[in-house]
Structure formats: structure tokens, C-alpha cells
N, C-alpha and C positions, 0 to 999 in steps of 0.2 A: 231486539236484544235477547241473548240466549239465557237460559234458566239460571245459570251460575251468576252471571251479571245482575240478573233481576234480584235474586236472593242476597247478593252483596250489597246492593243499592238499597234494598228494603229493610234489611235487619243485619247487623253485625254485632257478635257473630250468629250467624244460622246454624241450625243444627241438622245432621243427617243421621239416618239408621243405616250402619254399615251393611254391606252385602255379606251373608253368612250361609254357607251351603247347608241344605237340609233344615234351615231355620227359617230365613226371611222369605218363605213361600208365599203364595197369595192368600192362605190361611192365616199366618202368624201376622202378615201386614194387617189384614182386617181387624185382627185382635186389637193390635196396636192402636190402628185407626179410631177405634172405639173407646179407648181409655185415654188418649192423649198423644197425638200424631207428632213426629218430627216435621221440619220444614221441608224435608225431602226423603223419600223412599228410594231404596235400591232394590233390584231383585236379587235372588241368589245368583252366583256366577253361573254361567252356562257355556258349553263347548261351541266354538264356531265350526269346528270339523263336524262335531254331531250335527248342527242345524244344517249343514250343507250336504247331508246325507239323506235319502227319503225316510228310512226307519228312525234315524236319530231324530230328524224333525219332529216326526209324530210323537215321540216320546218327550221332547224337551219342550214344545209349544204350550202344554198345559202350565209349565212353570212360569210362562211369560205372560200369562193372563193377569189382568188387573181390572179394577174398577174405576170409574171416573173420579171418585172421591180420593182416590190414592195419589192422583196427579198433585204435584209434579213428582215423577217417576223416571229413575235412570235404569236402564238395563246394562248389566255387566257381563262381557264376554271375556273367555280366556281361550289361548291357542297360540300357535306360532307361525301360522300361514297368512302371509299379508292378504292374499287374494280371497281367503275365506272371511277375513275381516271385513273386506269390501262388500261381499255378498251380504253379510249379516248385518252390516251397517244400513244397507238398503232395506232390509227386513225390518230393522228398527224403526225406521222411518214410516214404513208402511203400518206397523203395529201401533203407532201413535205415541212411542215413547218421548220423553222431552229431552233426552240425552243419551249418550252411549259411554260407558266407562270400560277401559282396558285393564284387565287384572295383570299387574305386574308385581305381585305380592304374595300370591299364595304359595305356601311351601309343602303342600300336600304332594307325596312321592308321584303318584299317577299323573299329575299336572306336570310336575317337574320333568318327568321322563319324555314328555311331549316337547321339551325345551319352552315350555310355556309358564305363566305365572312368574315367580320369583327368579326363575332361571334366566329370564330376560336381562336381568342385572348384569350378566356375563356376557350379554351379546347387544350391546348399545345400538349398533346399526340395524339389526334386525327390529329391535324395539321401535327405533324411529321410523323404519319402513311401514310397521304395523300401523302406527299412530297415522302416517300420512296416507295409508290406503283407506283407514277407517274414515278419515275425514274427507277423502274423495267420495266415497259412497254414502256418506251420511245425509246427503240432500240438504245439507244446512243445519242439521242437529249439533249440537256442541259435543265435543269429545274430550273426556277427561282420562286420567290415568291413577291409579291407586297403587302405591308401591310402597317399599321399605328403604331404610337409609343404607343397605349395603347386603352383600351375600354372607360371605364368612367373616367380615370385619366392617366396621363403620366405613362408609365411604360417600358420605352425604354430598359433599360439593360436586365431585367428579360425576357421580351418576345423575344427580338432579339436574346438573348443567347439560347432560347428554339429552335427557327428557325435552328440556327447554328448547332445545335446537329444533324440534318438530313442532313447536308452538301449540300444545294443547289448550283447551280452554280453562280446564283446572287440574291442579295436581293435588291429590290426598296422600300424605306422608304419614305411614305407620312407623312410629319411633324405635323399631327394632330391626336387627339383620335377620336374615334367614336362619343363621346358625342359632341365633338366641331364641328363635320361635316366640314363645311366650313366658319364658322361664325367668326373665329379668323385668324390672321396672322399664317403662318406655323411656326413651332418652329425649326428653322434651326440649333441651337444649339444642339437639341436632335438629329437631323439628324447626325450631327457631332459626336455625342457620338456613335450612332448606326454604323456609317462608320468605326470608330476604332476598334470596335468589329469584324465587317464583314471582313475586311480586313486583319486583324491579323489572322482570320481563313482561308485566302487564297480564299476567296469569293469576288466576283466584287460587288462593292457597288455604288447604284445609288440614288440620291436625287430627291425629287419631292415636289412642293408646291409653288405657288406663283411667279414662274419664267416667267418674261414677254418678255425676250429678250436672244439672245445667249450671249451677253456680260455679262449680269446678271448673266446667268447660269455658265459662265466660272469662273467669281468671286466667286461664291458660292461654285463651286467645288473645287477651289483651297484654299479657306478659310476653308472649312469642309473636306477636304481630300477625295473627291469622284472620282470615276472613270467615272462617267457618270451622266447625268441630264436627268430627263423625265419631258415633258411639256405637259400640259392637258388643262386647261381653258385659257391659254395664247394664244392658237390658234384662240380663239373665237374673241379676240381683234385684232389679226393680223394673218390671214391665211399665210402670207408670213414670219412668224417668222423664219423658217429654213433658209431662204435665205438673206445671209448677204450682198448680193449686191443690195438689194432692201430696201429702208427705206420706211415705212408705210405712212409717212407724204407726199411721192411723188407719192402715187398711186392716180390716177384721179377717178372720179366718173364713167368716162366711162369704165375703166379698172374693177371696182368693179361690174358694171352692167353685163359686158362680162362674168366675172367669176361666177356670179350668174346665168346666162343663161347657162353656160356649166355645173355647177352642176345639174340644173333643167333637162336638156337634158339627161345627163348621168343617172340621178336618174330615168327618165321615160323609158329610154332604158333598164336599168338593173331590176328595180323592177316592171315596169308596174302597174298592178293592184293588185299585190301581196303584196302590202304595202301602207298604208293609205298615200295620198298626204300631209296630215297634218303634217306627221313626217319631211317633208321637210321644214316646216315654220321656225323651230328653227335656221335655217341657215340664214334667211332673215337679221337679225340683224347683222350677221358677215360680210355681204357684203354691204348691204344699211345703211350705217352710215357715220357720220363725213363729211357731206357736206350739204350746204343750200338746203333744200327740201327733204332732205333723210328721215326724219320721216314720212312726207305725203306720199312718195312712198311706204314706208314700211308697213304703215297701209293698204294701198291698196291691197298690197300683201297678208297681213294676212287675207283678206276677201276672198281671192281666193278658189276656190273648186277643182281646177285641173290644170294639166300641161299647158294646152293651155291658160287659163287664165293668168296665172302667165307671160308666155312667151310673150303674147300680151301687158300686162301692161309694161313690161320691154323694149319692142321694139318699143313703141308708143312715 
């Protein structure tokens, strides 16, 4: 039984941490693992074209590292060449992932220029070919798709029906179009429409968009007939979101600072000089907020140039 069906049969709804570029790297996943893990982790999305080149593979492979405690974990690929998805599916099997997800929802310009991500909504045949090639190379690993409800306009029924033809193991639906980006509330009614089609086809259905608590996720899953819930930006407001025993209002500034320090130390140990320290700064607002004086402390951290400076400020 594949991981999607295991999760569905064990717990409904199950909860997934969304793949977010430059966010859900091996370091941040370890931070989340230590304070309250989801039922399923995802990697950052990575390029199949990059992985299929010698230099690209060298740079990307560190992003695909994980520890045993993170399992189950899904690797997410983006691209537009079925043959490269086939090769990378073989690699995913070799690396020990529990499944492969195909990104058909990312609206980043650099991704779209390749005909990848959300651009695949405009090319259903290529989207199906990519799913089939990934399944062929997966060695039995389940293959899922994360997508949106349309490109310039809502096109839920038509687009989801096209994906279903390739019979992936799971479909994750983000309730906005590409044009809407994240500027409007997620259309959960449309996610519900998609869920009916997906589940009727015997595929696992997951909803994504604006979920800010486990309680909220359970309510939405029940209301819209979903097997699982994926949470992305909600983790920025509350890194402890997957831990129901903890209320974010009870987390003290001391605990938040301690978690920030842990993240910085893990980041330095894992990435060292191989990644710009400035990438770490996006997390400061996650930890350093919601107490008197937090803004001033955060501003000081944003002016840091390296790990040592940040640690000195947080421990002073």
C-alpha cells in the first residue's frame, strides 16, 4: 500500500507541510520535526532539468537530503520534459523517498518560462505525459500532482478531469488560479468540486489554501470531502501549527528566541558557506514577533551579515 493510502486509512484528515522554495529545506524540516511534525513532509521543489545535468545535480542533491525521522517524505519535481521526469523518478526511488510529486501550480516566472509549474494547466497533454513518464520511472513509488484551479480563470472541472485521466495516486488542489496568485482568499468551494471528481476516480484528495490551524483544517476537510489538508503559509504564523498540544499564545519570547537560535545553528552546520546567510532572514519574522520589543530585535537581526552576528544579538 502506498503512502497516500496508508495516511488516508490511518487518519482522516491527515496533514501535510507544503513544499515551499527556499523554505522547506532539510534545515527547516528538522526544526519543524522537533516541535510538532506533520503526517507527511515535502522537500522544496527542484528542477528535473537541473538534476539531469552534472553540475546541476551536484548543486541540487544537498536539497534532497533527509534524515530517517523525517519519513514519510515526498520529493517534488518541476519541469516540462517527460524524459527528465522519468530519470528523476528513478533517482527518487534510489534516494529512498516515499513518493514523487509533480509541481503543476508554481507561478514563478522562471518556472513558467520553461513551460513548467502552473503553465502546464495550459498544456493538458504534456501534463498527462509527464505524469505517465514519472509513474513509469518511479519503481512503484506513488506519484501525485499539486496544482491550482485554473490559469487566468477558474477551470476546476475541466483541468482536474484532465489530470485524472493519467491516474496519479493523489491530487493536491490549491484553491486559487495562477492569475490570482495569493491575492484573494482560497476558493474552497472549488476545492470541494475538485475533491468529488478526484475521490470518485479512486484518487486521494488533498486541499490547500489559507488553513491556519489543525481545527480549521479538520473543519474544511469534513465540509469539502477531503482526505487530507496541506498547510503552507500557516506555518509562518505558527511554526507549532502541527502540534495540537501547544497554543501559540502560550509560547514565550524566550522559547521563540531559542527556536530561532536552533534554526541558525542548524542552518550554519548544514549549509555553511554554500548558501547565502540572507536566505535565513526570511525566518526571523516567524520567530521574532508578537511580543513587546520584537520588532526592534527583528530589525537588528535583518541587518546581520553572518551567523555569528545573529547569534550574538539573540543571546545578548
